[in-house]
C-alpha positions as CSV (number, residue, x, y, z in Angstrom):
1,X,77.8,108.0,146.6
2,X,80.1,108.6,149.5
3,X,81.8,105.2,149.5
4,X,82.2,105.5,145.8
5,X,83.7,108.9,146.1
6,X,86.1,107.7,148.7
7,X,87.1,104.8,146.6
8,X,87.7,107.1,143.6
9,X,89.8,109.4,145.8
10,X,91.8,106.5,147.0
11,X,92.4,105.3,143.5
12,X,93.5,108.8,142.4
13,X,95.9,109.0,145.3
14,X,97.3,105.6,144.5
15,X,97.8,106.6,140.9
16,X,99.4,109.9,141.8
17,X,101.8,108.1,144.3
18,X,103.4,106.4,141.3
19,X,104.5,109.7,139.8
20,X,108.0,110.6,140.8
21,X,108.0,114.2,142.1
22,X,111.7,114.6,141.7
23,X,113.0,117.7,139.9
24,X,115.0,117.7,136.7
25,X,118.6,117.4,138.0
26,X,120.8,120.5,138.3
27,X,124.3,119.9,136.8
28,X,127.6,121.8,137.1
29,X,127.5,122.5,133.3
30,X,125.6,121.6,130.2
31,X,128.6,119.7,128.8
32,X,127.5,116.5,127.2
33,X,128.0,114.0,124.5
34,X,126.1,111.5,122.3
35,X,127.7,108.5,124.0
36,X,129.1,105.5,122.2
37,X,131.7,104.6,125.0
38,X,130.5,105.2,128.5
39,X,133.9,104.8,130.2
40,X,135.4,107.4,127.8
41,X,132.5,109.7,128.4
42,X,133.0,109.6,132.1
43,X,136.7,110.2,131.7
44,X,135.8,113.3,129.6
45,X,133.7,114.5,132.6
46,X,130.4,114.8,130.9
47,X,127.3,115.9,132.9
48,X,124.9,115.0,130.1
49,X,124.6,112.1,127.7
50,X,122.5,111.4,124.7
51,X,121.5,107.9,123.5
52,X,119.3,106.8,120.6
53,X,116.3,104.7,121.5
54,X,114.5,103.3,118.5
55,X,110.9,102.4,119.1
56,X,110.7,99.7,116.5
57,X,113.8,98.1,118.1
58,X,111.9,98.0,121.4
59,X,109.0,96.1,119.8
60,X,109.1,92.4,119.2
61,X,107.7,91.2,115.8
62,X,105.8,88.4,117.6
63,X,102.1,89.0,117.5
64,X,101.6,87.0,120.7
65,X,104.2,87.3,123.6
66,X,106.0,84.2,124.6
67,X,105.9,83.0,128.3
68,X,108.0,85.3,130.4
69,X,108.3,87.9,127.7
70,X,107.7,91.5,128.6
71,X,104.6,93.3,127.3
72,X,103.2,96.8,126.9
73,X,99.5,97.6,126.7
74,X,97.3,100.4,125.7
75,X,93.7,100.9,124.5
76,X,93.0,97.2,124.7
77,X,96.0,96.1,122.7
78,X,99.0,94.2,124.0
79,X,102.4,94.3,122.4
80,X,105.4,91.9,122.9
81,X,108.6,93.7,123.9
82,X,112.1,92.8,122.5
83,X,113.7,92.0,125.9
84,X,117.2,91.8,124.4
85,X,116.9,95.4,123.1
86,X,115.6,96.5,126.5
87,X,118.7,95.0,128.2
88,X,120.9,96.7,125.7
89,X,119.4,100.1,126.6
90,X,119.9,99.2,130.3
91,X,123.6,98.7,129.6
92,X,123.8,102.1,127.9
93,X,121.8,104.1,130.5
94,X,122.7,102.7,133.9
95,X,126.5,103.2,133.9
96,X,126.0,106.9,133.1
97,X,123.0,107.7,135.3
98,X,124.5,105.8,138.2
99,X,127.4,108.3,138.0
100,X,125.1,111.3,138.1
101,X,125.1,111.9,134.3
102,X,121.7,113.3,133.1
103,X,120.7,111.0,130.2
104,X,118.6,112.2,127.3
105,X,117.1,109.7,124.9
106,X,116.3,110.5,121.3
107,X,113.1,108.5,120.5
108,X,113.1,107.7,116.8
109,X,111.6,105.2,114.4
110,X,113.5,103.5,111.6
111,X,112.2,101.2,108.9
112,X,112.1,97.5,109.8
113,X,112.4,94.5,107.5
114,X,109.4,93.1,109.3
115,X,106.1,94.1,107.7
116,X,104.1,94.1,110.9
117,X,106.6,96.3,112.7
118,X,106.5,98.8,109.8
119,X,102.7,98.9,109.9
120,X,102.6,99.4,113.6
121,X,105.3,102.0,114.0
122,X,105.6,104.1,110.8
123,X,103.1,106.8,109.7
124,X,100.8,105.2,107.0
125,X,101.5,108.1,104.5
126,X,105.2,107.8,104.7
127,X,107.0,107.3,101.4
128,X,107.9,103.6,101.2
129,X,111.4,104.3,100.0
130,X,112.4,107.8,101.3
131,X,113.5,109.0,104.6
132,X,115.9,107.8,107.3
133,X,113.9,108.3,110.5
134,X,110.1,108.2,110.3
135,X,107.0,109.9,111.8
136,X,105.2,107.5,114.2
137,X,102.0,105.8,113.3
138,X,99.6,107.8,115.5
139,X,96.9,107.4,112.9
140,X,95.5,103.8,113.0
141,X,93.9,102.5,116.2
142,X,96.5,99.8,116.7
143,X,99.4,102.0,115.7
144,X,98.3,104.7,118.0
145,X,97.9,102.2,120.8
146,X,101.4,100.9,120.1
147,X,103.0,104.3,120.4
148,X,101.2,104.9,123.7
149,X,102.2,101.5,125.0
150,X,105.9,101.8,124.0
151,X,106.3,105.3,125.4
152,X,104.6,104.2,128.7
153,X,107.0,101.2,128.8
154,X,110.0,103.6,128.4
155,X,108.6,106.0,131.1
156,X,108.0,103.2,133.6
157,X,111.3,101.5,133.1
158,X,113.7,104.4,132.7
159,X,111.9,107.6,133.8
160,X,110.2,106.6,137.1
161,X,111.4,106.8,140.7
162,X,112.7,103.2,140.3
163,X,116.2,103.7,138.8
164,X,117.1,100.0,138.9
165,X,117.7,100.0,135.2
166,X,119.1,103.5,135.0
167,X,117.4,106.9,134.6
168,X,116.4,108.9,131.6
169,X,115.5,112.6,132.2
170,X,115.1,114.0,128.7
171,X,113.0,112.7,125.8
172,X,113.6,114.1,122.4
173,X,110.7,113.1,120.2
174,X,111.6,112.2,116.6
175,X,114.5,113.9,114.8
176,X,114.9,117.2,112.9
177,X,111.2,117.4,112.1
178,X,111.4,120.6,110.0
179,X,113.3,118.4,107.4
180,X,110.5,115.9,107.4
181,X,111.3,114.4,104.0
182,X,114.4,112.8,105.5
183,X,114.1,112.8,109.3
184,X,110.4,112.7,110.1
185,X,109.1,111.0,107.0
186,X,105.3,111.2,106.7
187,X,104.9,111.8,103.0
188,X,104.4,115.2,101.3
189,X,102.9,117.6,103.9
190,X,102.4,121.3,104.5
191,X,104.0,122.9,107.5
192,X,100.5,123.0,109.1
193,X,100.0,119.3,108.5
194,X,103.5,118.4,110.0
195,X,102.8,120.6,113.0
196,X,99.4,118.9,113.6
197,X,100.8,115.4,113.4
198,X,103.9,116.2,115.4
199,X,102.0,118.0,118.2
200,X,99.9,114.9,118.6
201,X,102.9,112.6,118.7
202,X,104.7,114.7,121.2
203,X,101.6,115.1,123.4
204,X,101.1,111.3,123.5
205,X,104.7,110.8,124.6
206,X,104.4,113.6,127.2
207,X,101.2,112.0,128.6
208,X,103.1,108.7,129.0
209,X,106.0,110.4,130.7
210,X,103.8,112.4,133.1
211,X,102.3,109.2,134.4
212,X,105.7,108.3,135.9
213,X,107.7,111.5,136.3
214,X,106.4,115.0,137.2
215,X,109.5,116.9,135.9
216,X,111.4,114.8,133.2
217,X,111.5,116.9,130.1
218,X,110.1,116.4,126.6
219,X,111.7,118.2,123.6
220,X,110.8,119.0,120.0
221,X,113.6,118.3,117.6
222,X,114.7,120.7,114.8
223,X,117.8,121.2,112.6
224,X,119.5,124.5,112.0
225,X,117.3,125.9,109.2
226,X,115.3,128.8,110.7
227,X,113.6,130.9,108.0
228,X,115.2,128.8,105.3
229,X,114.2,125.2,104.6
230,X,116.2,122.1,103.8
231,X,114.4,121.2,100.6
232,X,113.1,123.3,97.6
233,X,109.7,121.6,97.8
234,X,107.5,123.1,100.6
235,X,105.8,119.8,101.0
236,X,109.1,118.1,101.9
237,X,110.6,120.5,104.5
238,X,109.6,123.7,106.3
239,X,111.4,126.5,108.1
240,X,112.1,125.7,111.8
241,X,110.7,129.0,113.0
242,X,107.4,128.3,111.2
243,X,107.1,124.8,112.6
244,X,107.9,126.0,116.1
245,X,105.2,128.7,115.9
246,X,102.6,126.4,114.4
247,X,103.3,123.7,117.0
248,X,103.0,126.2,119.8
249,X,99.6,127.5,118.4
250,X,98.3,124.0,118.0
251,X,99.4,123.0,121.6
252,X,97.6,126.1,123.0
253,X,94.4,125.3,121.1
254,X,94.4,121.7,122.6
255,X,95.6,122.7,126.1
256,X,99.1,123.8,126.5
257,X,101.7,121.6,128.1
258,X,105.4,121.8,129.1
259,X,107.2,120.9,125.9
260,X,110.7,122.2,125.3
261,X,113.1,122.6,122.3
262,X,116.0,120.4,121.2
263,X,118.0,122.2,118.4
264,X,120.9,121.2,116.2
265,X,123.0,124.4,115.6
266,X,125.5,122.9,113.2
267,X,127.6,125.3,111.2
268,X,125.7,126.7,108.2
269,X,127.8,124.3,106.0
270,X,128.2,121.0,107.8
271,X,131.6,120.5,106.2
272,X,133.0,123.8,107.3
273,X,133.8,123.8,111.0
274,X,134.6,127.5,111.2
275,X,131.1,128.4,112.4
276,X,132.2,132.0,113.3
277,X,132.3,132.6,109.5
278,X,128.6,131.7,109.1
279,X,126.6,134.2,107.1
280,X,123.8,134.5,109.6
281,X,122.2,137.4,111.5
282,X,121.1,137.9,115.1
283,X,117.5,138.7,114.4
284,X,114.5,136.4,114.0
285,X,114.7,136.6,110.2
286,X,118.1,134.8,110.0
287,X,118.1,131.9,107.5
288,X,119.8,129.5,109.9
289,X,120.7,129.4,113.6
290,X,124.2,128.2,114.3
291,X,126.5,128.8,117.3
292,X,127.4,132.2,115.8
293,X,123.8,133.5,116.5
294,X,122.6,131.0,119.2
295,X,120.9,133.8,121.1
296,X,118.2,133.9,118.4
297,X,116.8,130.7,120.0
298,X,116.7,132.0,123.6
299,X,115.2,135.3,122.5
300,X,112.5,133.4,120.6
301,X,111.7,131.1,123.5
302,X,111.2,134.2,125.7
303,X,108.5,135.7,123.4
304,X,105.0,135.8,125.0
305,X,103.4,133.3,122.6
306,X,106.0,130.6,123.5
307,X,106.1,131.0,127.3
308,X,104.7,128.3,129.5
309,X,103.3,129.4,132.8
310,X,105.1,132.7,132.3
311,X,108.5,131.2,131.8
312,X,110.6,130.4,128.7
313,X,110.7,126.9,127.4
314,X,114.0,125.0,128.1
315,X,116.5,124.6,125.3
316,X,118.8,121.7,124.7
317,X,121.4,121.3,122.0
318,X,121.2,117.6,121.3
319,X,123.2,117.1,118.1
320,X,126.0,119.1,116.6
321,X,129.6,118.6,115.7
322,X,132.5,120.0,113.7
323,X,134.0,118.4,110.7
324,X,137.7,117.7,110.1
325,X,138.6,119.1,106.7
326,X,141.6,118.3,104.6
327,X,143.2,121.7,105.3
328,X,146.6,121.7,107.0
329,X,145.1,123.2,110.2
330,X,142.0,121.0,110.2
331,X,142.5,119.5,113.7
332,X,143.2,122.9,115.3
333,X,140.1,124.3,113.4
334,X,137.9,121.5,114.8
335,X,139.1,122.2,118.3
336,X,138.7,125.9,117.9
337,X,135.2,125.4,116.7
338,X,134.3,123.6,119.9
339,X,136.0,126.3,122.0
340,X,134.0,128.9,120.2
341,X,130.7,126.9,120.7
342,X,131.5,126.4,124.4
343,X,132.0,130.1,124.9
344,X,128.7,130.9,123.2
345,X,126.9,128.3,125.3
346,X,128.6,129.6,128.5
347,X,127.4,133.2,127.8
348,X,123.8,131.8,127.9
349,X,124.5,130.3,131.3
350,X,121.5,128.7,132.8
351,X,119.4,128.8,129.7
352,X,120.6,125.6,128.1
353,X,120.0,122.2,129.6
354,X,122.6,120.2,127.6
355,X,125.2,120.6,124.9
356,X,125.5,117.1,123.4
357,X,128.5,116.9,121.1
358,X,128.1,114.6,118.1
359,X,130.2,112.4,117.6
360,X,132.4,110.6,120.1
361,X,134.0,108.5,117.2
362,X,134.0,109.2,113.5
363,X,131.4,107.1,111.6
364,X,132.2,105.8,108.2
365,X,128.6,106.1,107.0
366,X,128.0,109.7,107.8
367,X,128.4,111.1,104.3
368,X,132.1,111.7,104.6
369,X,131.9,113.9,107.6
370,X,134.6,113.4,110.3
371,X,133.1,114.9,113.5
372,X,134.5,112.6,116.1
373,X,136.5,113.3,119.2
374,X,138.2,110.1,118.1
375,X,139.1,108.8,114.7
376,X,137.7,105.4,113.7
377,X,139.9,102.5,112.8
378,X,140.5,102.1,109.1
379,X,138.1,99.7,107.6
380,X,135.7,99.9,110.5
381,X,132.4,101.8,110.8
382,X,133.0,103.4,114.2
383,X,135.6,101.5,116.2
384,X,137.8,104.1,118.1
385,X,141.4,104.5,117.0
386,X,143.1,107.8,118.0
387,X,142.1,110.8,120.2
388,X,142.0,114.1,118.4
389,X,143.1,117.4,120.0
390,X,139.4,118.3,120.5
391,X,139.2,115.4,122.9
392,X,141.6,117.1,125.3
393,X,139.9,120.5,124.9
394,X,136.5,118.8,125.5
395,X,137.8,117.2,128.7
396,X,139.1,120.6,130.0
397,X,135.9,122.4,129.3
398,X,134.0,120.7,132.1
399,X,136.3,122.4,134.6
400,X,135.9,125.9,133.1
401,X,132.1,126.3,132.8
402,X,131.3,130.0,132.4
403,X,134.8,130.8,131.3
404,X,136.4,130.7,127.9
405,X,138.1,127.3,127.2
406,X,141.9,127.2,127.2
407,X,143.8,128.4,124.2
408,X,144.8,125.6,121.8
409,X,148.4,126.5,122.3
């Protein structure tokens, strides 16, 4: 028994040696951006960056890997990796992380035209025609193995001590899950069913991450509805507060772990940038959480039932922007909205990991919203054209963390 015990201890030590013990990086401010153009983001002085990482893009449709092709394995299954997609993510992450920017990846799943990829990556109860981003297939044996294999691949390549390909410190799992009809499509489901599925999906990703990094952070994703919901049918959406509470309860029942919260405090009306006019309250019964009442989130995360090892969960603001209307003062209003939001975030100094502005450039297929720091070229989807006034305010904000941003005049 003694030789066997010694062997097991050596194996455990070898395994633990692979886990990077490095702490989540401290940054001068939470200022960040969902990055389309890395050079521009660095000129803006960001300390945090968000990128989208689609799991079905990472997976090759080939059932058997070709010679020299990367693979990922779990539970006896082997999956071929789309190496071209991997190199594209390298090109997004490395220029930022090499400059000390803390990168957060939003791990999502979209529909694929390939039937095999759909069956492996999308929840089997998902509506075949509805939804933009999908709940993962953590249900079938091969689908569950695929999710575990892909998240382990991500953790090993971008969240381990080896930063050869760049470093990702934050993982946002899925997208705006309390609006699951559109952003975490898994078919009609009660809030309890969504929480059960989502807790399992987050736990699987967290387990993969912890094999390679001791302190990189995993976040839940929710949009700004708090006690309200983004669909009249309770089987299509649920209040964010309810989902958060149900998730926390489920996690405690299965053995709590260090999950955190990524929230999107858009204005109450996405087309109205003047978020200071939002009809919200500062108590836990508010219908929505926007920048006007952002403190609702930090208060909630400090309640006993949500603490982890006696400390509040971390909060990251991973998608929010301010629309340019057709009013005469639209550009000044957009910039003023960012100034207001920056001041609100600064007053919660130390409680927010990142404030990732969305978008860097207007996107022609975003429902008519014009959220960009840049305009897009006419006729293009998201090719940059002209900087807006908000660009210059955004750049200045990095130098004034903890103080009100400069006046627009």
